[in-house]
N, C-alpha and C positions, 0 to 999 in steps of 0.2 A: 457727937453723932451727926449733928447738922453740918459740921465742917466736912466730915467724910462724904456726905451726900452731895455737898456742893462741889467738892473736888471731883467726884465721880461724874457728875453731869458735865463739867467743863471738859473732861477728857473725852467723853462721848461726842461732844460737839466738835472737838478738834478732829476726832476720827472721821466723823461724817463729812467734815469739810475736805479732808484729805481724799476720801473716797470719791467725792464729787469732782475734785480736781483731776483725779486719775481718769474718771469717765470722760470729762471734758477733753482731756489730752488725747485719750484714745479716739474719741469721736472726731477730733480735729485731724488726727493723722489719717483716719480712714477717709474723711471727706477730701482732704487735700490730695491723698494718693489716687483716689478715683478720678478726681478732676484732672490730675496730671496725665493719667492714662488716656482719658477722653480727648484731651487737647493733643496728645501725641498722635493718636489715631487720625484725628481731623487733619493734622499737618501732613501725615503720610498720604491721605487721600488727595489733598490739594496738590502736593508736590509730585505725586506719582503720575506719570503720563505714559499711556501705552503707545509706543512708537512701532508701527508696522514696518518691518524691513522689506525693501523692494526685492521682488524675485529676480534672480540672475537670469538673463536671457540665454537661451540655448545657443551653443556655438554653431555657427553656420558651416556647412560642409564646404571644404575648399574645392574649387574647380580642378578637374584633372589637368595635369601638366600638358601642354601642347605636344603633339607627336613630333618626334624629331625627323625631319626630312633630310635623308642623306644627300649630301652634296655630290652632284654629278660632276665628275672630273673627266673632261674629254681625254680620249686616248692620246698618248704622245705621238707626235708626228715623226714618222720614220721615213726619211727620203729613200727612194728606190736606189739600189746600187747602180753605179754607172758601169755599163758593159762596154768594154772596148770593141769598136767595130773592126772586124777583120775582113778586109776586102779580098783577101786571097781565098778563093774557093778551094775546098779540099780536092786533092787529086785522087781520082778513083783508079786503083791499080787493077790491072787485068789479071785474072787468075792464071797462076803459073801452070796448073794442070786442068785440062778440059775434061769434065765428067763424061763418062760413057753415056751413049744414047740408049735409054732403056725402052723406048717406044711408048712410054706411058705419058699421056698428056699432063702437064703441070697445071692445067686450068682447074678451078674449083668444081666440086661436084654439084649436082642439082637434085632436088627432091621431087620424086614422082608422086602422082596422086595417091598411091597406096602407102605413102610414107617412106618408101625405100629411097636410098641415095645411089645415084649412078653418075658416071662421068658426064661432064657438061656436053660432050659431043656424042654421048651414047643415047640410044633410044630406050624409053621406059617400057617395062613389060606390061602385060594386061593389068588393068585396074582391078584391085581386090578390096575386100572389106573384112573387118574383124567381126566375127559373130560371138554371141555370149558363151559358146563352148570353148573360146580361145583359139579357134582355128580361122584361117583366112579362106575366103570364098570369092569367086568372081563378083564384080560389083552388081551385076544384074541377077545374081542367084538369090534364092530365099534361104534364110538361115534355118537350120533344122530346129524343131521344137525342143524345148528344154526337157531333160529326162523327168519322168514322173517322180513325185515325192514318195508315193506308195506303189507297190506292185499291184496292178489291176487283177481282180479275181472274178471268175465266172460264178454263176449260181451253183451252190452245192446242195445236194439232197439233205433234208433234215430228218426225214423218216425212212423206214425200210423200203428200198426199191422193190424187194420181192413181194411186197403187199400191194403194189400198184395194180397188177394183173395176176389172178390166181386161177387154179383149176375150177374153183366154184363159179367162175364167170362163164364157163363153157355152157352153151345151150345144147339141148338134146338134138336139135336139128343140125347143129354144127358137127356133133359127134356122129350122127347118122350119115352125114355127107363126108366124113373124114376130113374136116377142115383142120389144118395145122400149118405151121410155118413160122417165119420170123417177120417182124414189123419194125422198121426203123422210123424214128419220128424226131421232130424238133419242136421244143416248147419255148414260148416267150414268157419269161418270168419277170413279174413286176417287183417293185420295191417292197411289197407286202409279203413276198415269198410264195405267192400263188401263181400257177400257170394261167396266163390270160389268153393264150392261143396255142393251137397244136396243128402241125402239118406232117403228113407222112412223106418220108424221103425215100423209101424203098422197102424191100422185103419180098419174101416168097409166099406169104400167107394170102388167102383170098381177100377180096375187097371187104367182105363183112367183118373179118377179124381186124383189118386195118382200121375201119371206122370205129369198131369197138375199142381198140387200143387207145386211140386219141381221146375218146370220150371218158374212158376209165382213168387214164393217167392224168388228164387235165383236172379231174375231180378229186383224185386222191393224193397226188404228189404235193409235197411241201419242201420249200427250199430256204436256204440262207441267201439273201439277195446278193447280186453282184456289186462290186465296188470299183471305183475308178482310181486314177493316179493320185487324186486328192484325198482318198479314203472315204468318199461319199458313196452312199448306196444309189445304184442306178439300175435301169432295166437291162436284163441280159438274156442270153439264150442258153438252152441246155439240149443236148442230143443224146438219144439212147436207143436201145433195141430190146424188144420183147419177143420171147419164143413161146409160141402156142404149141402145146403138146397134149394130145388126147389122153385123159387120165385112164388108167387101167382099172 
């Protein structure tokens, strides 16, 4: 029994020693491995150097090529051709046939003041001028006025002429005196279409009826104004006749 216990204790000691050696080996490996990695990192830090690469300069623009100047070549010299001199003058031959005398002068014509052409030895006619109507007139004459653009118009009645003078205008004194007859008159009509003046030009009626005619017509008559050749309204005149007849 004592032998067995002694043997068992020796085996336990051996086992403990083996375990301790294993732990020491593992610790050594770990320590040496960590130390190696630290040394390797330190070496990399020392040996690694950041080198900045210099920036490449931008290429400079090339100057434009010089303009080509065309070469001016002088024109070739061409000598004038030699013309042989002929001292012999051409002989003018006389016409074989003499043309008949027509009596017309061969001298050039001359231009007259009016633009016409006559023979150099002839006299110019009376001087004329061209007017806007396309016709020729004597130089001292006045050109006729151009035709109007519009046809001129006289004043035209705008209301009933039969209402200018009526039987209601007869006075009893005129009826008692048998006043009757015709009255001719002339009105001056303005651009407003109203008569601005009246004058008696004739008639067989007594003076009282003539005066009454101008007074009534000038007050009642209405017109469309007269127009000129440009179509503008102008002052015009109107003539008319009124017959006075005693009412039955």
